[in-house]
C-alpha positions, 0 to 999 in steps of 0.5 A: 500499499501507498500511505501517504498519512495516518490521523491517530485518533478520530471521532467524526470519520466513522462516528460513533465509532472511535476510528483511526484514518489512514490516507493513501496515495493517488487519486485518478480524479482531479476535483479543482475543490479537493483539499487534499491535493497532496496525496491526490497528486502522489508527488515523489517527493511526498513523504510516505509511511511504511505499512510495517509502521501502520500494523505495528501502531495498530497492535498497540490500539487494540484496545482502544479503537473500534474501526480503521477508516481507509480514505485517499486519494482513491484506496481502490487504485491501490492493487493489495487493498483487499490483503490490507483490509484483511489483515486490519480485520483479522486484528479485531478492527471494523474497517470503513471505506472511502471511495469515489466508486470508479473501481466496482470491480474492486469494490466488489471484491472487498464486498464479497469477502466481507472485508468492509463494515462501512462504505462512503462514496462520494459523488460529485455531480450527474455522472455524465458530467464527470469528465467535464466537471472533475477531469474523472477517468471512470465511465459514468456506468462505474458510478451508477454500478458502485452505487447501486452496488453499495446500496445493495450489499446490505452493509452500513453506507452513506453517499456524500456530495460536496456542494460547488456551484456550477459543479452541483445543482437541482439538476445534478441533484435529480439525477443523483437522488434516482441513482441513490434510491433507498441509500441509508443515508446522504450527506450535503457538504460544504466545500473548503475553500484554502488549500485546494487542488486549483487554488484560483478555482474560487476567483471566478464565478465558481462558488460554494453552494448556498444554504438556501440551494443546499436545503433545495438539494435536500428536499429533492434527495429527503424523498429517495433516501432514508436520512438526508443531512447538510453538513 
C-alpha cells in the first residue's frame, strides 16, 4: 500500500465509532476543490509511511480504537487493498472505506470477501458530467454500478456530495436521487476553500452552494433516501 498519512484518532470519520484514518496516495479524479492535493498528485517528494509502521501502531491500539477508516486519494487504485483490509479485520477492527466509486470490480471483491463494515461513496455530480467537471478518468456506468452495489450490499453506508456551483445544481441532484434511491444516508457537504487542488478555482464565478441551495438539494434527495443531512 502507498500510504501518505495517518490520523491517529478521529471522533467524526466513523462516528460514533472511535477510529484512526489511513490516507492512501494517488487519485484518478482531479476535483478542483479537493483539499487533499498532496495525496491526489502523489508527488515523488511526498513522504510515505511504511505499512509496517501502520500495523505496529494498530497493534498498540487494539484496546482503544473501534475501527479503521481507509481513505485517500482513492484507495481502490491500490491493488493490494483487499489484503491490507483483511489484515486489519483479522486484528479485530471494523473497516470503513471511503471511495469515489470508480472501481466497481475492486469494490465488489472487498464486499464479497467480507472486508468492509461501512462504505462512504462520494458522488461529485451527474455521472455523465464527471469528465467535464472533475476531470475523472472513469465511466459513468462505473459510478452508477458502484452506487447500486453499495445499496444492495446490506452494509452500512452513506453517499456524499460536496456542493459547489456550477458542478452541482438541482438538475444534477435530481439525477443523483434516482441513482441512490433506497440508500441509508446522503450527506450534503460544504466545500473547503483553502489549500485546494486548483487554488484559483474560487477566484471567478465558481462558489460554494448557498444554504438555501443546499436546503433545496435536501428536499430533492430526502424522498429517495432514508436520511439526508447537511454538514
